[in-house]
C-alpha positions, -999 to +999 in steps of 0.1 A: -064-170+067-057-200+082-079-196+118-105-176+135-077-163+158-058-153+132-082-134+112-091-114+146-058-105+147-053-096+112-086-073+117-074-055+148-044-048+130-064-032+100-087-016+123-065+003+144-045+020+108-082+030+098-087+045+131-057+061+143-028+055+115-007+033+133-002-006+137-013-020+171+017-033+199+019-068+204+009-059+241-025-046+226-032-073+206-028-101+236-049-079+258-078-075+229-075-108+222-072-121+255-042-142+252-005-140+258+022-122+238+039-152+226+009-165+209+006-130+193+038-132+179+030-170+166-003-152+148+014-126+136+045-147+117+018-170+104+001-134+090+032-126+077+038-159+058+007-154+042+015-122+029-014-105+049+009-080+064+045-071+072+066-074+100+095-055+112+131-065+103+131-081+142+097-091+137+085-076+168+060-048+153+036-047+121+056-028+096+027-028+067-005-035+062-012-033+027-020-006+020-011+011+055+022+020+068+034+022+103+064+043+097+068+073+077+072+066+042+072+093+010+035+100+007+007+115+037-026+115+035-053+134+052-090+131+045-106+162+029-130+166+057-122+192+080-136+175+104-118+143+102-081+145+116-067+111+107-036+108+089-018+084+072+018+069+056+012+058+022+037+028+013+040+042-018+018+058-047-005+027-054-006+024-013-014+059-015-043+054-038-056+021-019-055+039+012-082+058-002-100+034-020-103+010+012-118+041+033-137+052+000-125+088+019-118+116-008-080+124+006-053+153+001-021+130-008+008+151-003+044+140-017+076+152-037+090+141-070+122+124-069+138+140-101+135+176-091+119+177-055+089+195-066+059+191-038+032+171-054-002+177-036-031+168-048-070+158-041-080+122-048-107+099-039-127+071-050-144+088-078-118+117-082-087+104-103-056+123-098-040+149-121-036+133-157-002+147-159+013+126-126+034+092-133+042+065-113+076+044-112+075+008-107+114-002-098+112-042-104+088-068-121+059-080-101+075-116-095+102-100-073+078-073-054+077-100-023+116-107-021+117-071-003+081-057-002+093-027+023+121-016-005+100-024-033+070+001-018+094+026-009+106+028-044+073+031-064+071+068-064+049+095-082+070+122-106+056+154-115+055+138-154+068+112-172+099+128-186+107+135-145+103+096-139+123+086-174+151+111-166+154+099-131+159+064-141+183+072-164+202+088-141+200+064-113+185+029-122+187+026-166+169+001-183+149-009-153+117-009-141+080+007-159+066+039-155+026+042-157+007+073-159-006+074-123-045+073-137-039+037-146-023+030-109-057+047-094-076+029-114-057-005-103-061+005-066-097+004-065-103-029-068-071-044-055-078-024-020-113-011-022-123-045-002-090-046+019-109-036+053-147-048+044-155-072+076-161-100+048-127-094+026-114-127+017-076-126+005-073-124-036-064-151-056-032-150-077-059-153-107-080-125-097-054-100-091-035-110-122-068-100-145-068-069-124-036-061-137-045-068-169-079-048-172-060-014-169-037-023-191-005-036-170+000-067-192+033-088-205+062-099-188+070-074-160+033-079-151+032-114-142+024-120-107+043-154-091 
């Protein structure tokens, strides 16, 4: 973040997602930072330009602050602790593991297989990998993720197994994407998102994130970051 003000706004956005599962409004941010809405909009635009968060199409609300989503997507997360009634929208399979990693929290993840429509519901956490048979399909190579990051996230879906992911691909997007086992994606989410809400968080460099991909075996042209 370029300034203390942009860091303050960024941290308020993440803090609201953590505590309430939603994004703060521009009016809230203006009140909390003792400034005006126009200045908040400018700060949010700066953060979006740096890929620190994602704004809505009209740039008037926060749409995503990875790994959190402000709008319903394909994944719902709830704490395994029955006394904690928070819930979050996971933007994708990867982000769902990322929320658990960022919060250091065991969660229940609920979604559905795009191929067969079956409910997929399982426990996961920083020390609890997902079921080994689950598969995750990435729709486009890493260099294209931010061309339309919401669309990219929307299509990083979880399948019952690799066979279902392959059949869906053959029917809907032949010869595209990459299918990974869910445990690999879970392993990636830990270091990628685990520090996202820490008070001393600093954005990762491209080189750092490229190494994280390589560390879990995601290598080759498909995984080369821009």
